[in-house]
C-alpha positions, 0 to 999 in steps of 0.5 A: 945174360949178364953181359948185356948181350941182347937174346934171341927169341928162343932164349927169351922163350927159355927165359919164360919157361925157366924157374922165376926164382932163377930169373929173379936172381939174374934180374936183381943183379942186372937191376943193381948194375944199371940202376942201383939201389934207389927206388924211385916214384912219381907224385902224379894224377890220371885224367881220363878227358872222355871215355867215348870210344869207337875202338871197341877193344875186348879188354877194356871195361872203361869205354863207353860208346857216344850214345851211351847215358853215361859217356862224358867229355871234361869241359877245360874247367873240370880238367884244370880243376882236377890238375889244381887238386893234383898240384895241392897234393904234390903232383908234378906229373899229370897223364891225360888219356881217353878214348877214340872220341869220333867228333872231338876236334884237333882244338879240344886237344890243343887247348887241354894242353895250352890251359894246363901249361898257362895255368900249371907250368911246372906239371909235366903233360904227360899225354895221349897213348900213340893209338890217341895221337894215331886217331887225332891225326886221322880224324883231323885229317893230318900226318903223324908228324904234322899232329905231334908238331901241333901237339907239342906246340900247344904243350905236349911234353912226353908220351905214355906207352899205352895202346902197345898191349901186345905189339903182335899183329894176330894178337892186336886183330883178336883183341883191338881190331879198331885200333892201329896195328903194331907198326902204327904204334912204332911209327908214332914212338919213332916220330916222337923220339925224332921230335926230341919227346920222351916216352915210356913203353908199355906192356899189357900180358895175359890177353891170349898170348903165349911166351913167343908173343911176350919175347917178340914184343919185348924185342921189338921194344929193344930194337925201337930203343936202340935206334931212337934211345927215346923211352925213359921206362918199361911198364908191364901190366897184367890184364884185368879181366874183370867185366871185359868181353875178352875174358868172358869170350876166352874164360881169362882169369887173373894172373897170379903174382908168380907170373906176374914177377916172372914178366918183371924179370924177364923184361929187365933181362930182355931189355938189359942194356938198353932200358934202365927203368922197370916200373913195378905196377902196384896198380894192377898187382897190389901194393904186396907183389909190387914190393916183391917185384923190386927183387926181380928187377924193377927199380921204380914203384910207379906213381901215387895214381891221385885218379885212375879209371881205366884199371877200376872200371875192371875191377868194380864187382859185377853185381856192382854194375860197370858204370864209368860216369863222369868223375868229378874233381876229386871224386876217387880221393874221398871214395874209400875202397874205389880209390886207386890213390897210394900216398907217397908216405906209404910208397916210401914205407913199402921201399924201405921195408923192401931194404931199399932207398926211396927217392921221388922223381919227375916224369924224365926220372930225374931225382926231387927228393930222397927219403 
């Protein structure tokens, strides 16, 4: 494990079956050797430009049908207002994601990127998951490469790894039959890397899959990385079952912190020598568990998440409803308990209390400021 030699599917399953303390020790040593002791984070904002989606994923509590009374699409003015607010808070990255809207023209996505590029050229345009890009290509009748080239020309700089969930078609047909299969996800990523566009890779676990599917997912990510070297980081997330059809159908409950630490540690070990940065997810697991993950292989604390709506939709208490009405610019910043924002000074405090040094980074993991 400590020689960066790729492990087999059987090895990976044994890893998940092993003691979390043992895998954590190995992962922490590998982290120290490959990424050092500095823990990075980015000041960013997530902007969901629409909640309209026709995919019908069973694990999502955020999407709305086109006819829903609380369906929305942000205007260019609203988008820029959100970016401006993020810039005032020091953001260097904006992540743009939305649903698979059946009617938005290609020009909407191009204008979104172009207007950001013109108004805020120093803010990284980290946009559109592979499934969104495949959807845009399908709606416009374009190929994946042509679609990416047009988006790049408009201002696309990097791509988030969302939509991966579990890269196993048996699981995907169960949880998201309307989305691209795992090879479709791979095609978008490999094509993006060939065009010089860096991306992240992700995994959402707890979606009825077993250890075998998790390990296969990680090995597929590793194989893509060995071919393209285009992934900047790997980000595992735990499924948030609240308000989701999948949880009701399969009676899925929240994943434990121990299980999350096991996933982080296994990710570091199985991706060792391939992907340097493993991100801790405070959004789904809470800041304290994310802090512990820094001793289980993680070297990055993610972002401040000035706005986050998708996970928040799953966390809304059932008695409060599941509305995801159009978020106003800055609405989440003043919403108290509903806000998913974690200020930079709090992230730095958590990192330092874990015995590590903190540094602000950009999207490409270049250090901008040390604390």
